[in-house]
C-alpha positions in Angstrom: 117.8 55.0 70.6 115.4 57.7 70.2 113.3 56.5 72.9 115.7 56.2 75.4 117.1 59.8 74.7 113.4 60.8 74.8 113.0 59.2 78.0 116.2 60.7 79.5 115.3 64.2 78.4 112.2 63.7 80.3 113.3 62.2 83.4 116.2 64.6 83.9 114.6 67.7 84.4 112.0 65.9 86.4 114.8 64.7 88.7 116.4 68.0 88.8 113.5 70.1 89.7 113.3 68.4 93.0 116.9 69.0 93.6 118.0 71.7 96.3 120.7 73.0 94.2 118.4 73.7 91.1 115.8 75.1 93.7 118.8 77.6 94.6 119.3 78.6 90.9 115.9 79.0 90.5 115.3 81.2 93.7 118.3 83.5 92.6 116.7 84.6 89.5 113.5 85.8 91.1 113.9 89.5 92.5 111.9 91.3 95.1 110.9 94.6 93.8 109.2 97.8 95.7 108.3 101.1 94.3 109.3 104.0 96.6 108.1 107.3 96.6 110.4 110.8 97.0 107.6 113.7 97.9 108.4 116.8 95.9 108.3 118.5 99.5 111.3 116.9 100.5 114.1 119.2 101.7 117.6 119.0 100.6 120.0 118.1 103.5 117.3 116.1 105.8 116.9 112.6 106.3 113.5 110.9 105.1 112.2 107.7 104.6 110.0 106.0 102.2 108.1 102.7 102.9 106.7 99.8 100.5 105.6 96.4 100.2 107.9 94.4 98.2 106.6 91.9 95.6 108.3 88.8 94.3 107.4 86.3 91.4 108.4 83.2 93.6 105.4 81.9 95.5 107.0 78.9 96.4 109.7 80.8 98.8 107.0 81.8 101.4 106.4 79.5 104.4 103.3 78.0 102.7 105.3 77.2 99.5 106.1 73.5 99.0 110.1 74.4 98.3 110.5 76.4 101.6 112.8 74.0 103.5 114.9 73.2 100.3 116.7 76.6 100.5 118.6 78.3 103.4 121.2 80.7 104.0 119.6 83.5 101.9 121.6 86.6 101.4 121.2 89.5 99.3 123.0 89.4 96.1 122.5 92.8 94.5 120.4 96.0 94.9 119.4 98.4 92.4 117.3 101.8 92.4 115.8 103.1 89.2 113.7 106.2 88.2 110.7 105.2 86.8 108.6 108.4 87.1 109.9 110.8 86.1 112.3 108.6 84.3 115.0 111.5 83.6 114.9 111.9 87.8 118.5 111.9 88.5 119.4 109.5 91.4 122.3 112.0 92.0 120.0 114.3 93.6 120.0 111.7 96.5 123.3 112.3 98.8 122.7 108.6 100.5 120.4 105.8 100.6 120.0 103.2 103.1 117.7 99.9 102.3 115.9 97.9 105.3 114.0 94.9 104.9 111.4 93.5 107.6 108.2 91.8 107.9 105.3 93.3 107.4 104.9 94.6 110.9 108.1 96.6 110.6 109.6 94.4 113.4 113.0 92.9 113.2 114.5 95.3 110.5 117.6 94.3 108.6 119.9 96.8 106.8 120.4 95.2 102.9 121.9 97.9 101.2 123.3 101.5 101.4 125.3 104.0 99.4 126.7 107.1 100.6 128.2 109.8 98.6 126.4 109.3 95.7 127.9 111.2 93.1 125.7 114.1 91.5 125.6 113.1 88.0 125.1 109.4 88.6 122.1 109.3 86.2 118.7 107.5 86.5 119.9 104.3 88.1 122.2 103.1 90.5 124.1 99.9 91.8 123.7 99.8 95.8 126.4 98.2 98.1 124.9 95.0 99.5 125.3 94.3 103.3 125.6 90.5 103.8 126.0 90.5 107.6 122.8 88.8 108.0 120.8 85.7 106.5 117.4 86.6 105.1 115.9 82.9 105.7 113.2 83.8 108.0 112.4 87.1 106.5 111.7 86.0 103.1 109.4 83.0 104.3 106.8 85.6 105.9 103.8 86.2 103.9 104.9 90.1 103.6 107.9 91.8 103.2 108.3 95.6 104.1 111.0 97.8 102.5 111.9 100.9 104.0 114.2 103.5 102.1 116.0 106.1 104.5 117.5 109.1 102.1 118.8 112.3 101.9 118.5 114.7 99.1 121.2 117.2 97.4 118.6 119.0 95.5 115.0 119.9 95.5 112.5 118.0 93.2 110.1 119.4 90.6 107.7 116.5 91.4 107.0 113.3 93.3 109.5 110.9 92.2 108.8 107.2 92.0 111.8 104.6 92.3 111.9 101.1 91.7 114.2 99.0 93.9 114.9 95.7 92.8 116.7 93.3 95.4 118.2 90.2 94.2 118.3 87.3 96.5 120.1 84.1 96.6 120.5 80.7 99.1 122.2 77.4 99.4 120.6 74.1 99.4 119.4 72.8 102.9 121.0 69.5 103.4 
């Protein structure tokens, strides 16, 4: 009986690890992150942009990964921005923010998240409104992901501000 349970406990995870549904669950847990800079020279009321390359812990999602064809219909699930330097920076110093993703070359940019009319006292982190209008399948399989943040400041900043953007993605199993 113990041998059967041991065999089942070893075989079941191996079987499930190849299953597309399991891959979808795993994929949803790995965010793309990017650190974006707001220079202290930015003037309130004027639109600016900050660009950075996004990183993901999930290397199997790229076109060279062995699981890339098992997941499709990739969409953004959530997007958050947090101040990491200085940590006391109030995200409410921004009036609005839009987040775009594209390949490393900046072509075929897709709006993935935004927030307008940010309240002045929101604090040092905020959840953005996601835009699920487009699938991100082709984009996430590229070797590099570029993130562009377009923002308008409400107030001057005393120093350059470093923001961490976290984009959580999810997909459905491919048939």
